[in-house]
C-alpha positions, 0 to 999 in steps of 0.5 A, spaced: 151 246 860 147 244 865 140 242 866 139 245 874 140 251 878 142 249 885 140 252 891 146 255 893 148 258 886 148 265 886 146 265 878 138 266 879 136 268 872 135 263 867 133 260 860 131 253 858 132 252 850 131 246 846 136 244 841 133 248 835 134 255 834 131 262 834 125 264 838 121 258 838 127 254 841 126 258 848 122 254 852 122 258 858 126 264 862 126 268 868 127 268 875 129 261 879 127 264 886 131 266 892 138 263 893 138 258 898 131 257 898 129 254 891 132 250 885 130 249 878 131 242 875 129 241 867 129 235 863 131 239 857 139 239 856 140 246 856 139 251 862 143 257 862 144 261 868 146 269 869 147 273 875 142 279 873 136 279 870 139 284 865 144 279 863 139 274 861 135 279 857 140 280 853 141 273 851 134 272 851 133 277 846 139 275 842 136 268 841 129 271 839 132 275 834 129 281 837 131 287 841 125 287 846 123 280 846 124 279 853 121 286 855 114 284 851 114 277 854 114 280 861 109 286 859 104 281 856 104 275 861 108 270 856 107 263 859 114 262 857 116 268 863 117 265 870 117 272 874 117 276 878 121 281 873 125 287 877 126 290 870 119 290 867 111 290 870 106 285 867 100 289 864 094 286 868 088 287 865 083 291 869 077 287 872 071 289 868 066 294 872 060 290 875 053 293 874 050 295 880 043 290 880 037 295 880 034 293 887 041 296 890 041 303 886 038 308 890 
């Protein structure tokens, strides 16, 4: 167990967990950034890292007790997920259509 991912560590996908269990124990999870460029450090005791996003997804789903927790977290823009994801696309709500002011209409 560790609380950091060094710049040269090839395992870039991670989760940070508190000392409890279940979904509420997941503090954050996702991508640590490009290798040799970024690192991740947390004050929490438990940070687990993986080579692939799929490996991370499996573990996060097990912790949360749901077979699609990870997917829904990404797609619903969960504050726990640190992207980007290579597996899922976040749902971005469309911008509201602005009415044309009356003086511009033809």
